DRENMIMI-505840 format. One line per 8 residues: number of its first residue (from 1); for each residue x, y, z of C-alpha. Coordinates in nm, 3 decimals. Layout:
N
NUM	X/Y/Z | ... .
END
This chain:
502
1	-10.266/3.056/2.369 | -10.079/2.727/2.395 | -9.778/2.741/2.168 | -9.785/2.468/1.904 | -9.487/2.238/1.879 | -9.318/2.361/1.563 | -9.047/2.095/1.593 | -9.300/1.824/1.507 .
9	-9.588/1.982/1.315 | -9.856/1.743/1.188 | -9.759/1.581/0.859 | -10.116/1.559/0.730 | -10.386/1.828/0.738 | -10.755/1.797/0.658 | -11.048/2.033/0.616 | -11.419/1.969/0.567 .
17	-11.662/2.232/0.438 | -12.024/2.138/0.511 | -12.191/2.366/0.260 | -12.560/2.417/0.191 | -12.537/2.225/-0.137 | -12.224/2.008/-0.117 | -11.988/1.872/0.145 | -11.619/1.886/0.052 .
25	-11.310/1.739/0.215 | -10.947/1.796/0.129 | -10.648/1.612/0.274 | -10.303/1.759/0.225 | -9.944/1.711/0.330 | -9.748/1.991/0.495 | -9.400/2.004/0.338 | -9.164/2.281/0.454 .
33	-9.458/2.502/0.538 | -9.626/2.449/0.200 | -9.951/2.260/0.138 | -9.955/1.976/-0.115 | -10.301/1.837/-0.181 | -10.324/1.458/-0.161 | -10.695/1.393/-0.195 | -11.022/1.575/-0.254 .
41	-11.368/1.436/-0.194 | -11.706/1.595/-0.251 | -12.069/1.489/-0.232 | -12.387/1.675/-0.318 | -12.569/1.646/0.015 | -12.813/1.937/-0.041 | -12.839/2.018/0.326 | -13.003/2.352/0.250 .
49	-13.279/2.178/0.055 | -13.351/1.979/0.370 | -13.474/2.280/0.568 | -13.849/2.259/0.635 | -14.093/2.549/0.663 | -13.979/2.607/1.024 | -13.610/2.621/0.922 | -13.539/2.286/1.082 .
57	-13.324/2.021/0.915 | -13.537/1.719/0.834 | -13.429/1.376/0.955 | -13.385/1.269/0.592 | -13.143/1.557/0.525 | -12.952/1.483/0.844 | -12.916/1.117/0.747 | -12.783/1.214/0.402 .
65	-12.527/1.440/0.567 | -12.424/1.188/0.833 | -12.379/0.916/0.572 | -12.142/1.144/0.378 | -11.952/1.238/0.693 | -11.910/0.872/0.789 | -11.725/0.821/0.460 | -11.508/1.126/0.526 .
73	-11.440/1.007/0.884 | -11.247/0.702/0.770 | -10.990/0.926/0.601 | -10.950/1.138/0.916 | -10.882/0.843/1.144 | -10.570/0.887/1.356 | -10.513/1.254/1.272 | -10.453/1.497/1.562 .
81	-10.728/1.748/1.638 | -10.491/2.040/1.570 | -10.457/1.925/1.207 | -10.829/1.912/1.126 | -11.085/2.189/1.074 | -11.452/2.115/1.005 | -11.699/2.397/0.948 | -12.064/2.445/0.863 .
89	-12.191/2.741/0.662 | -12.524/2.898/0.570 | -12.762/2.602/0.607 | -12.634/2.541/0.958 | -12.634/2.913/1.035 | -13.008/2.929/0.975 | -13.115/2.581/1.092 | -13.294/2.601/1.427 .
97	-13.186/2.249/1.518 | -12.826/2.298/1.407 | -12.688/2.204/1.751 | -12.865/1.869/1.740 | -12.710/1.792/1.403 | -12.364/1.917/1.508 | -12.360/1.674/1.803 | -12.448/1.385/1.574 .
105	-12.184/1.493/1.322 | -11.916/1.514/1.592 | -11.997/1.161/1.705 | -11.952/1.033/1.350 | -11.635/1.231/1.276 | -11.461/1.222/1.613 | -11.363/1.589/1.572 | -11.528/1.919/1.670 .
113	-11.750/2.095/1.419 | -11.781/2.473/1.410 | -12.044/2.694/1.250 | -11.880/3.003/1.101 | -12.035/3.341/1.029 | -12.076/3.467/0.673 | -11.786/3.711/0.684 | -11.557/3.450/0.839 .
121	-11.656/3.222/0.551 | -11.565/3.503/0.311 | -11.225/3.553/0.478 | -11.141/3.184/0.449 | -11.256/3.169/0.086 | -11.027/3.458/0.001 | -10.740/3.289/0.186 | -10.792/2.974/-0.020 .
129	-10.822/3.157/-0.351 | -10.525/3.388/-0.293 | -10.295/3.093/-0.222 | -10.391/2.919/-0.546 | -10.330/3.224/-0.767 | -10.006/3.388/-0.870 | -9.892/3.658/-0.629 | -10.003/3.947/-0.849 .
137	-9.994/4.308/-0.743 | -10.322/4.495/-0.732 | -10.661/4.430/-0.584 | -10.876/4.134/-0.681 | -11.247/4.072/-0.646 | -11.341/3.717/-0.543 | -11.695/3.580/-0.572 | -11.810/3.244/-0.436 .
145	-12.169/3.132/-0.498 | -12.274/2.872/-0.244 | -12.599/2.689/-0.184 | -12.739/2.939/0.065 | -12.510/3.243/0.055 | -12.277/3.424/-0.182 | -11.950/3.578/-0.064 | -11.792/3.890/-0.214 .
153	-11.437/3.985/-0.118 | -11.193/4.250/-0.232 | -10.836/4.187/-0.127 | -10.475/4.234/-0.216 | -10.225/3.948/-0.204 | -10.324/3.745/0.105 | -10.516/4.016/0.294 | -10.888/4.077/0.249 .
161	-11.000/4.441/0.263 | -11.377/4.414/0.211 | -11.578/4.109/0.316 | -11.946/4.047/0.263 | -12.175/3.746/0.270 | -12.518/3.794/0.112 | -12.813/3.570/0.189 | -12.865/3.433/-0.162 .
169	-12.744/3.104/-0.306 | -12.807/2.858/-0.585 | -13.022/2.626/-0.370 | -13.242/2.900/-0.223 | -13.282/3.068/-0.565 | -13.356/2.733/-0.731 | -13.632/2.671/-0.478 | -13.778/3.015/-0.533 .
177	-13.747/3.066/-0.910 | -13.671/2.737/-1.083 | -13.850/2.474/-0.874 | -14.029/2.326/-1.177 | -13.711/2.304/-1.385 | -13.834/2.548/-1.649 | -13.609/2.834/-1.761 | -13.819/3.121/-1.893 .
185	-13.718/3.477/-1.963 | -13.952/3.599/-1.689 | -13.815/3.358/-1.425 | -13.456/3.440/-1.513 | -13.523/3.816/-1.507 | -13.694/3.791/-1.167 | -13.404/3.595/-1.021 | -13.146/3.841/-1.159 .
193	-13.345/4.138/-1.027 | -13.368/3.978/-0.681 | -12.992/3.922/-0.674 | -12.931/4.279/-0.790 | -13.145/4.408/-0.504 | -12.933/4.208/-0.257 | -12.620/4.363/-0.408 | -12.745/4.721/-0.372 .
201	-12.599/4.781/-0.026 | -12.245/4.678/-0.125 | -12.245/4.803/-0.484 | -12.128/5.158/-0.417 | -11.848/5.066/-0.175 | -11.715/4.784/-0.391 | -11.715/4.987/-0.712 | -11.554/5.277/-0.528 .
209	-11.269/5.060/-0.397 | -11.225/4.884/-0.732 | -11.011/4.590/-0.842 | -10.776/4.496/-1.122 | -10.892/4.134/-1.163 | -11.202/3.930/-1.080 | -11.202/3.565/-0.979 | -11.481/3.311/-0.924 .
217	-11.424/3.019/-0.692 | -11.741/2.811/-0.657 | -11.877/2.506/-0.830 | -12.152/2.719/-0.984 | -11.901/2.953/-1.145 | -11.688/2.660/-1.263 | -11.997/2.506/-1.425 | -12.073/2.835/-1.605 .
225	-11.712/2.859/-1.728 | -11.728/2.500/-1.855 | -12.057/2.568/-2.032 | -11.909/2.870/-2.209 | -11.619/2.655/-2.326 | -11.844/2.365/-2.432 | -12.057/2.604/-2.638 | -11.739/2.761/-2.781 .
233	-11.856/3.105/-2.670 | -11.520/3.157/-2.493 | -11.229/2.935/-2.392 | -11.374/2.923/-2.040 | -11.313/3.287/-1.946 | -11.626/3.456/-1.818 | -11.696/3.788/-1.988 | -11.999/4.014/-1.970 .
241	-12.058/3.965/-2.343 | -12.040/3.585/-2.304 | -12.275/3.591/-2.006 | -12.537/3.779/-2.210 | -12.507/3.520/-2.488 | -12.542/3.235/-2.238 | -12.851/3.403/-2.096 | -13.017/3.387/-2.440 .
249	-12.919/3.025/-2.487 | -13.063/2.927/-2.149 | -13.399/3.085/-2.233 | -13.399/2.917/-2.575 | -13.321/2.583/-2.409 | -13.619/2.626/-2.177 | -13.562/2.344/-1.924 | -13.287/2.218/-1.697 .
257	-13.321/1.867/-1.843 | -13.140/1.988/-2.157 | -12.839/2.137/-1.977 | -12.627/1.832/-2.063 | -12.613/1.985/-2.413 | -12.401/2.260/-2.255 | -12.174/2.012/-2.079 | -12.335/2.067/-1.738 .
265	-12.317/1.761/-1.510 | -12.653/1.601/-1.428 | -12.627/1.660/-1.052 | -12.584/2.034/-1.118 | -12.877/2.074/-1.359 | -13.136/2.195/-1.108 | -12.918/2.469/-0.955 | -12.740/2.589/-1.270 .
273	-12.986/2.865/-1.374 | -12.999/2.994/-1.016 | -12.619/3.020/-0.996 | -12.616/3.187/-1.337 | -12.875/3.446/-1.226 | -12.670/3.542/-0.920 | -12.349/3.574/-1.121 | -12.523/3.771/-1.397 .
281	-12.652/4.018/-1.138 | -12.300/4.053/-0.998 | -12.160/4.127/-1.346 | -12.425/4.393/-1.407 | -12.434/4.551/-1.060 | -12.059/4.562/-1.000 | -11.959/4.638/-1.358 | -11.751/4.323/-1.406 .
289	-11.617/4.288/-1.760 | -11.414/3.969/-1.724 | -11.365/3.694/-1.465 | -11.141/3.389/-1.436 | -11.200/3.074/-1.233 | -10.977/2.960/-0.943 | -10.987/2.615/-0.788 | -10.915/2.730/-0.432 .
297	-11.212/2.781/-0.202 | -11.325/2.755/0.160 | -11.167/2.415/0.229 | -10.826/2.533/0.104 | -10.863/2.845/0.316 | -10.921/2.624/0.619 | -10.596/2.438/0.548 | -10.397/2.762/0.526 .
305	-10.565/2.881/0.845 | -10.438/2.565/1.021 | -10.087/2.630/0.886 | -10.102/2.988/1.012 | -10.176/2.867/1.364 | -9.892/2.614/1.346 | -9.651/2.886/1.230 | -9.757/3.133/1.501 .
313	-9.956/3.346/1.256 | -10.294/3.286/1.417 | -10.542/3.537/1.279 | -10.734/3.510/1.607 | -10.444/3.671/1.795 | -10.455/3.963/1.551 | -10.831/3.990/1.602 | -10.792/4.007/1.980 .
321	-10.520/4.271/1.948 | -10.738/4.476/1.712 | -11.031/4.461/1.955 | -10.810/4.578/2.243 | -10.695/4.875/2.037 | -11.033/4.963/1.888 | -11.206/4.968/2.228 | -10.913/5.120/2.422 .
329	-10.876/4.823/2.655 | -10.613/4.852/2.934 | -10.379/4.588/2.791 | -10.140/4.583/3.088 | -10.427/4.507/3.323 | -10.568/4.246/3.089 | -10.228/4.077/3.074 | -10.204/4.069/3.454 .
337	-10.552/3.916/3.483 | -10.460/3.660/3.216 | -10.137/3.562/3.394 | -10.325/3.516/3.722 | -10.609/3.315/3.565 | -10.373/3.085/3.375 | -10.163/3.021/3.687 | -10.483/2.908/3.859 .
345	-10.608/2.714/3.556 | -10.289/2.509/3.540 | -10.357/2.378/3.891 | -10.725/2.290/3.854 | -10.774/2.218/3.482 | -10.743/1.841/3.503 | -10.964/1.797/3.810 | -11.232/2.018/3.662 .
353	-11.209/1.870/3.312 | -11.118/2.201/3.146 | -10.769/2.105/3.028 | -10.812/2.130/2.650 | -10.621/2.388/2.440 | -10.961/2.537/2.351 | -11.037/2.594/2.720 | -10.704/2.768/2.771 .
361	-10.755/2.985/2.464 | -11.101/3.106/2.562 | -10.982/3.183/2.915 | -10.677/3.376/2.793 | -10.869/3.586/2.544 | -11.161/3.652/2.778 | -10.913/3.787/3.034 | -10.763/4.024/2.778 .
369	-11.107/4.148/2.671 | -11.302/4.141/2.997 | -11.321/4.524/3.011 | -11.409/4.577/2.644 | -11.758/4.700/2.738 | -11.617/5.004/2.925 | -11.601/5.186/2.592 | -11.983/5.193/2.598 .
377	-12.057/5.254/2.966 | -11.915/5.172/3.307 | -12.258/5.065/3.425 | -12.319/4.699/3.334 | -12.004/4.698/3.123 | -11.973/4.320/3.148 | -12.306/4.291/2.965 | -12.200/4.542/2.698 .
385	-11.874/4.352/2.649 | -12.058/4.022/2.613 | -12.285/4.172/2.348 | -11.990/4.308/2.148 | -11.815/3.972/2.149 | -12.128/3.775/2.068 | -12.240/3.979/1.769 | -11.925/4.134/1.616 .
393	-11.760/3.987/1.308 | -11.439/3.842/1.454 | -11.200/3.701/1.190 | -11.079/3.354/1.281 | -11.352/3.276/1.533 | -11.644/3.037/1.501 | -11.987/3.137/1.626 | -11.954/2.885/1.912 .
401	-11.621/3.028/2.026 | -11.766/3.379/2.023 | -12.055/3.259/2.240 | -11.806/3.109/2.488 | -11.602/3.430/2.497 | -11.916/3.635/2.552 | -12.025/3.406/2.835 | -11.696/3.444/3.022 .
409	-11.699/3.822/2.984 | -12.066/3.838/3.085 | -11.993/3.629/3.396 | -11.664/3.782/3.512 | -11.819/4.013/3.774 | -12.123/4.085/3.989 | -12.401/3.828/4.032 | -12.315/3.479/3.922 .
417	-12.667/3.370/3.834 | -12.780/3.109/3.580 | -12.871/3.395/3.344 | -12.498/3.423/3.266 | -12.528/3.097/3.073 | -12.852/3.172/2.887 | -12.671/3.189/2.552 | -12.454/2.882/2.613 .
425	-12.529/2.531/2.494 | -12.648/2.315/2.787 | -12.365/2.064/2.749 | -12.109/2.346/2.784 | -12.258/2.477/3.108 | -12.020/2.286/3.336 | -11.695/2.385/3.169 | -11.800/2.749/3.122 .
433	-11.902/2.767/3.489 | -11.555/2.658/3.600 | -11.382/2.892/3.351 | -11.596/3.180/3.477 | -11.484/3.107/3.833 | -11.119/3.139/3.727 | -11.161/3.471/3.548 | -11.370/3.608/3.837 .
441	-11.098/3.520/4.089 | -10.822/3.660/3.867 | -11.006/3.991/3.830 | -11.049/4.017/4.209 | -10.685/3.934/4.284 | -10.577/4.203/4.034 | -10.838/4.453/4.159 | -10.571/4.701/4.267 .
449	-10.459/4.731/3.901 | -10.091/4.761/3.988 | -10.003/4.470/3.757 | -9.814/4.287/4.027 | -9.725/3.921/3.960 | -9.989/3.680/4.090 | -9.923/3.546/4.440 | -9.791/3.192/4.481 .
457	-10.140/3.054/4.511 | -10.214/2.690/4.581 | -10.550/2.569/4.457 | -10.730/2.245/4.535 | -11.029/2.170/4.315 | -11.316/1.935/4.371 | -11.643/1.917/4.179 | -11.827/2.156/4.414 .
465	-11.544/2.301/4.620 | -11.241/2.522/4.553 | -10.977/2.590/4.818 | -10.743/2.891/4.779 | -10.424/2.894/4.986 | -10.247/3.230/4.985 | -9.887/3.291/5.100 | -9.865/3.371/5.469 .
473	-9.947/3.737/5.537 | -10.046/3.815/5.176 | -10.415/3.873/5.250 | -10.333/4.055/5.579 | -10.159/4.320/5.371 | -10.456/4.342/5.129 | -10.778/4.372/5.334 | -10.978/4.496/5.034 .
481	-10.886/4.185/4.836 | -10.992/3.971/5.130 | -11.326/4.154/5.143 | -11.371/4.098/4.767 | -11.301/3.728/4.805 | -11.545/3.697/5.092 | -11.815/3.859/4.879 | -11.722/3.623/4.598 .
489	-11.773/3.329/4.830 | -12.137/3.434/4.862 | -12.173/3.472/4.484 | -12.032/3.124/4.419 | -12.278/2.960/4.654 | -12.546/3.059/4.400 | -12.369/2.816/4.164 | -12.344/2.549/4.436 .
497	-11.971/2.596/4.461 | -11.800/2.637/4.798 | -11.502/2.874/4.808 | -11.256/2.814/5.094 | -11.000/3.091/5.159 | -10.690/3.013/5.361 .
END
């Protein structure tokens, strides 16, 4: 990966969390490696409520979201791309037209937007929470109730040990159980039972691992804590006893219109009983006796993730290393392929329009992992490797980046047909095609697996033509490599790319 310039790190950092219920932005200053928050903004966009019966975002919901992002965009103006992270969560994970919306959002913001998987969301939430709490010894349980999903994490200090994202949130539960605004005992019981059923498959493992403290980090949990304080049930601490008392009061109240009596803000009225039901189920299923509230959340985790990359503590590098070890990848060979591919990339990147740090990263990591599928079978191992990278939980990686990695691994050998790009977004076809060419050539040049330094290649790139000039006599001494390259020339013609070997 391109080394960041630590001599002049960005002064300002920004993160945007496009949640299913609310969009949040935080802007901070980096001072001696520490984050100091300058500004927080949040708007209740209710993106998840804008999903129709075909799981497509309605135009009305998209317009609400884009209007919010246009206000955020003004604050981001002039910031470098390396200092900004923008992610979408559950609503965009399930929306069938998410790509359409992402393109519109990127036009408004001027920065890339990534959709992250549930467990990656959980990792970032824990990162944000752990940096806003005292550095206590012992394990902690962190719960974050979002609009469409709820994250459960057990970790110690800054490292998460168990990560889970369950498909239940305050918007989806509101729509299912509290659509009419009434709060009855039957509705509340049904919602709590549903949440408890979702918790069944993590309950045993989480209770077995245990924790010494429990922390809530979402707006729903903050609202519950505030209600407990407003009612003078507790000072804001969430206890199992207090939750049972609040449950009675909610049923007695009977309708969300009266929640202001508990100090609940008007814009949170409709989702409050749903968030309460999910948290009540967590208390009962996991045996939680007491919970505190922490202000850190996903957006703060994104900021600390940016700082980690600046300070050469990129979690993605650790993820790649862990994959190499778990699947017994030949790391020396992967390094040789990477060195060869990057030497070629440096010569053609500008002409081919693949000169971004993101392009270099995906090429480097695909080279290191191109043989990951061998752990399953030698036959079709490029397809096995692509599947592993596409569908594994990879800390630090967005879903889009995983798709790009999978495409390069899928296309690094054998037929170079259009099927290689079936899982890629159409607008990424061109850049992924060129990156695939580079990894394919690097693998062929290092076919002998003796980890020799790449030859002093000269490459000349045009849109539909690539010329390779080898040192005099180099190919004469390696007839098998020459035969491989001649076969590759035939493969590349299927992609309307002429390979000239000299």
